[in-house]
C-alpha positions as CSV (number, residue, x, y, z in Angstrom):
1,M,-0.3,0.3,0.2
2,P,1.4,3.3,-0.7
3,D,2.2,5.7,2.1
4,T,-0.5,8.9,2.6
5,Q,0.0,12.1,4.4
6,Q,-2.2,14.0,6.5
7,P,-3.0,17.6,3.8
8,L,-0.3,20.3,4.6
9,V,-2.0,23.6,5.0
10,H,0.4,26.5,5.5
11,P,-0.6,28.1,8.9
12,T,-1.6,31.5,6.9
13,A,-4.0,29.6,4.6
14,I,-7.9,29.8,5.5
15,V,-9.8,26.5,5.0
16,D,-13.5,26.5,6.0
17,T,-14.0,23.8,8.8
18,S,-16.9,22.6,6.4
19,S,-14.7,21.5,3.7
20,L,-12.2,18.2,3.1
21,L,-9.0,18.0,1.9
22,L,-8.3,14.4,1.3
23,D,-4.6,12.8,1.8
24,N,-1.6,14.8,0.2
25,V,-3.6,18.0,-0.3
26,E,-0.6,20.8,0.1
27,V,-2.4,24.4,0.2
28,G,0.2,27.3,0.0
29,P,0.4,30.5,2.0
30,Y,-2.8,33.0,2.4
31,A,-4.9,30.1,0.2
32,I,-8.6,30.4,0.8
33,I,-10.6,27.5,0.7
34,E,-14.4,28.3,1.6
35,A,-17.4,26.1,2.7
36,N,-18.4,22.5,1.3
37,V,-15.3,22.0,-1.0
38,V,-14.1,18.9,-1.5
39,I,-10.5,18.4,-2.9
40,G,-9.0,15.1,-3.9
41,G,-5.8,13.7,-2.9
42,G,-2.6,14.8,-4.3
43,C,-3.9,18.6,-5.1
44,R,-1.9,21.2,-4.6
45,I,-3.0,24.8,-3.9
46,A,-0.5,27.4,-4.4
47,G,-0.5,30.6,-2.2
48,H,-3.0,33.2,-2.6
49,A,-5.0,31.2,-5.1
50,V,-9.1,30.8,-3.8
51,I,-11.4,27.6,-4.2
52,G,-15.2,28.8,-4.1
53,R,-17.8,27.5,-2.0
54,G,-19.4,23.6,-2.8
55,T,-16.2,23.1,-5.8
56,R,-15.4,19.4,-5.7
57,M,-12.3,18.6,-7.1
58,G,-10.7,15.0,-8.0
59,R,-7.4,14.3,-7.6
60,N,-3.8,15.7,-8.6
61,N,-5.0,19.0,-9.8
62,H,-2.8,22.0,-9.5
63,V,-4.2,25.5,-8.9
64,H,-1.5,27.6,-9.4
65,H,-1.0,31.1,-7.6
66,H,-3.7,33.7,-7.6
67,A,-6.0,31.4,-9.3
68,I,-9.6,31.8,-8.4
69,I,-11.5,28.5,-9.0
70,G,-15.7,27.8,-8.1
71,T,-16.7,31.6,-7.2
72,E,-19.7,33.5,-8.4
73,S,-21.2,33.1,-11.8
74,Q,-21.1,36.7,-13.2
75,D,-24.3,35.8,-15.1
76,M,-27.2,38.6,-15.0
77,K,-29.5,36.2,-13.7
78,F,-27.7,35.1,-10.9
79,R,-29.5,35.2,-7.5
80,G,-27.1,33.2,-5.0
81,E,-29.1,30.5,-5.3
82,E,-26.8,26.9,-4.2
83,T,-24.5,26.0,-7.5
84,G,-21.4,24.1,-8.4
85,L,-18.2,23.3,-10.0
86,E,-17.1,19.6,-10.5
87,I,-13.3,19.0,-11.5
88,G,-12.1,15.9,-12.8
89,D,-8.2,14.5,-11.8
90,N,-4.8,15.8,-13.5
91,N,-5.9,19.3,-14.5
92,V,-3.7,22.7,-14.5
93,F,-4.8,26.1,-13.4
94,R,-2.1,28.2,-14.4
95,E,-1.8,32.1,-12.4
96,F,-4.9,34.2,-12.5
97,V,-7.2,31.7,-14.6
98,T,-10.5,32.3,-13.5
99,V,-13.7,29.3,-13.4
100,N,-17.2,30.3,-12.0
101,R,-19.6,28.3,-10.6
102,A,-23.0,27.8,-12.5
103,T,-26.4,29.5,-12.7
104,G,-29.2,27.8,-11.6
105,K,-30.3,25.8,-8.5
106,G,-28.2,22.4,-8.4
107,K,-26.4,23.2,-11.6
108,V,-22.5,22.9,-12.4
109,T,-19.8,24.0,-14.2
110,R,-17.9,21.0,-15.0
111,I,-14.3,20.7,-16.1
112,G,-12.9,17.0,-17.3
113,S,-9.4,15.6,-16.9
114,G,-6.6,16.3,-17.7
115,C,-7.1,20.2,-18.8
116,R,-4.6,23.0,-18.7
117,L,-5.9,26.0,-18.2
118,L,-3.1,29.1,-18.9
119,A,-2.9,32.2,-17.3
120,Y,-5.6,34.3,-17.1
121,S,-8.0,32.1,-19.0
122,H,-11.9,32.2,-17.9
123,V,-14.3,29.8,-18.0
124,A,-18.1,31.1,-17.1
125,H,-21.1,29.3,-16.0
126,N,-22.6,26.6,-16.7
127,T,-19.9,25.9,-19.3
128,V,-18.4,21.8,-19.7
129,L,-15.0,21.7,-21.0
130,E,-14.2,18.0,-21.6
131,D,-11.3,15.8,-21.1
132,G,-7.9,17.2,-22.7
133,V,-8.9,21.0,-23.4
134,I,-6.1,23.5,-23.7
135,L,-6.9,27.1,-23.0
136,A,-4.2,29.1,-23.9
137,N,-3.2,32.0,-22.0
138,C,-6.1,35.4,-21.9
139,A,-8.9,32.7,-23.8
140,E,-12.0,33.9,-22.5
141,V,-14.9,31.0,-22.3
142,G,-18.6,32.4,-22.1
143,G,-21.6,30.4,-20.4
144,E,-23.4,27.7,-21.3
145,V,-20.2,26.4,-23.9
146,L,-19.2,23.2,-24.9
147,I,-15.9,22.5,-25.9
148,E,-15.1,18.9,-26.7
149,K,-12.3,16.4,-25.7
150,N,-8.6,17.5,-26.5
151,A,-9.7,21.0,-28.6
152,I,-7.2,23.9,-28.4
153,I,-8.2,27.4,-27.8
154,G,-5.4,30.0,-28.7
155,G,-4.3,32.8,-26.9
156,L,-6.7,35.4,-26.5
157,V,-9.7,33.9,-27.9
158,G,-13.4,34.9,-27.3
159,V,-15.8,32.3,-27.4
160,H,-19.8,33.4,-27.1
161,Q,-21.6,31.9,-25.2
162,F,-24.0,29.2,-25.8
163,C,-21.6,28.0,-28.8
164,H,-19.8,24.7,-29.4
165,I,-16.0,23.7,-30.0
166,G,-15.8,19.8,-31.6
167,A,-13.5,17.2,-30.5
168,H,-9.7,17.7,-31.4
169,A,-10.5,21.3,-33.5
170,M,-7.6,23.6,-32.8
171,V,-8.8,27.4,-32.8
172,G,-6.2,30.3,-33.7
173,A,-4.9,32.9,-31.4
174,C,-7.0,36.1,-31.2
175,S,-9.9,34.3,-32.9
176,K,-13.7,35.3,-32.2
177,I,-16.0,32.6,-31.9
178,V,-19.7,33.4,-32.4
179,L,-20.8,30.0,-34.3
180,D,-20.1,26.3,-33.6
181,I,-16.6,25.0,-34.7
182,P,-16.8,21.6,-35.9
183,P,-14.6,18.6,-34.8
184,Y,-11.5,17.7,-36.1
185,V,-10.5,21.3,-38.0
186,T,-8.5,24.0,-37.7
187,A,-10.4,27.6,-37.5
188,D,-9.3,31.0,-37.5
189,G,-10.4,34.4,-38.2
190,H,-12.7,37.5,-37.1
191,P,-15.7,35.7,-37.0
192,A,-13.5,32.6,-37.0
193,R,-14.4,30.0,-40.0
194,P,-12.6,26.5,-40.8
195,R,-9.0,26.5,-43.0
196,G,-8.9,22.9,-43.0
197,L,-8.6,20.1,-40.8
198,N,-6.4,19.5,-38.1
199,L,-3.9,17.0,-39.3
200,I,-1.2,17.5,-37.5
201,G,-3.4,17.1,-33.6
202,L,-5.2,14.2,-35.4
203,R,-1.7,12.5,-35.7
204,R,-0.4,13.2,-32.4
205,F,-3.4,11.6,-31.3
206,R,-3.2,8.6,-33.4
207,F,-5.7,8.6,-35.5
208,A,-5.4,5.7,-37.8
209,P,-4.7,5.9,-41.6
210,E,-8.1,5.4,-42.8
211,A,-10.1,7.7,-40.6
212,I,-8.1,10.7,-41.0
213,A,-8.6,10.0,-45.1
214,A,-11.9,9.7,-44.3
215,L,-12.0,13.1,-42.5
216,K,-10.3,14.7,-45.8
217,T,-13.4,13.5,-47.9
218,A,-15.9,14.8,-45.3
219,Y,-14.2,17.6,-45.0
220,Q,-13.8,18.5,-49.1
221,I,-17.6,17.4,-49.3
222,L,-19.1,19.6,-46.3
223,Y,-16.8,22.8,-47.6
224,R,-15.1,22.4,-51.0
225,R,-17.4,20.7,-53.6
226,G,-20.2,23.6,-53.7
227,V,-22.8,21.3,-52.2
228,R,-25.9,22.4,-50.0
229,L,-25.3,21.5,-46.4
230,D,-28.3,19.2,-45.5
231,E,-27.3,16.8,-49.2
232,A,-23.2,17.1,-47.6
233,L,-24.6,15.3,-44.9
234,D,-26.6,13.0,-46.3
235,I,-23.6,12.0,-48.6
236,L,-21.4,11.7,-45.5
237,T,-24.2,9.5,-44.1
238,R,-24.4,7.5,-46.9
239,E,-21.1,7.2,-47.9
240,Y,-18.9,6.9,-44.1
241,G,-21.8,5.5,-41.8
242,G,-19.0,3.2,-40.5
243,C,-16.9,5.9,-39.5
244,P,-17.0,7.4,-36.1
245,E,-15.5,10.0,-36.6
246,V,-16.9,11.4,-39.8
247,M,-20.2,10.4,-38.3
248,H,-19.7,12.3,-34.8
249,M,-19.1,15.3,-37.2
250,V,-22.4,14.9,-39.0
251,R,-24.0,14.7,-35.9
252,F,-22.3,17.4,-34.5
253,I,-23.3,19.6,-37.3
254,Q,-26.9,18.3,-37.5
255,N,-27.5,19.0,-33.3
256,S,-26.1,22.4,-33.7
257,R,-27.7,25.4,-32.0
258,R,-25.8,28.2,-33.3
259,K,-25.6,27.2,-36.4
260,V,-22.1,26.0,-38.0
261,A,-19.1,28.2,-39.1
262,R,-18.5,27.6,-42.8
263,P,-16.2,29.4,-45.2
264,R,-17.3,32.5,-46.7
265,S,-18.1,32.7,-50.5
266,G,-14.8,32.3,-52.7
267,F,-13.1,31.5,-49.7
268,F,-10.0,29.0,-50.4
269,D,-8.8,27.0,-47.6
270,R,-5.1,26.8,-46.6
271,D,-4.1,23.1,-48.2
272,E,-4.1,21.3,-45.2
273,S,-6.0,18.7,-45.5
274,P,-5.1,16.8,-48.8
275,S,-1.5,15.0,-48.5
């Protein structure tokens, strides 16, 4: 059995007596942990960080100096109701990151596992980040947003509330997201629009060559062949119904609430899909 240790709390830190710190938790100087918080084993809460009331945090998370995690929603509809923030395992919250708990009694904001939120990034109320999401410095994510697994959001990106960003997508720095960004693509601009497949990301995550080839064809049908969107989705469903990656893209587009970003008329993508 591995050795376990009691939490190590700096004497200047303030920890509410109703909160639970599990084995091997470290809390640095002048950190504040509010009421009814649960912090899983092996977490490190650096000096001057704040963990807001009702936060539930898994194992081995690292909250850096001056990060503020799980404090009240900034939503105008918030009236002080009991809401929460749920965090998985092995996440990194860098300096001055802010994550708000939800609006709506019993609702939660949710961060998965293995995410990295870099300095000054922000996650608003009721947003969900799935596993492996990266927010680069100063990325700002509005309320009720869903970012699927392993998506990367560049520095200084603004994501409008209710937007949906697909798995393994990559959004370029300084972009403005006002429509949904499909999975597996790169997007950039004001507003952000698809520029090609995220081939580097797909290869890094060891997608099968046949899946990448199918996604290349799917991208061309959706964005380069001049067919209507509903016709493109019918073609993909008929010809690639057995490819989970293509069908995820199809379902993403079909379920979009804000509509999916598409290239402007006459806009030519960077040639990232062939080869």
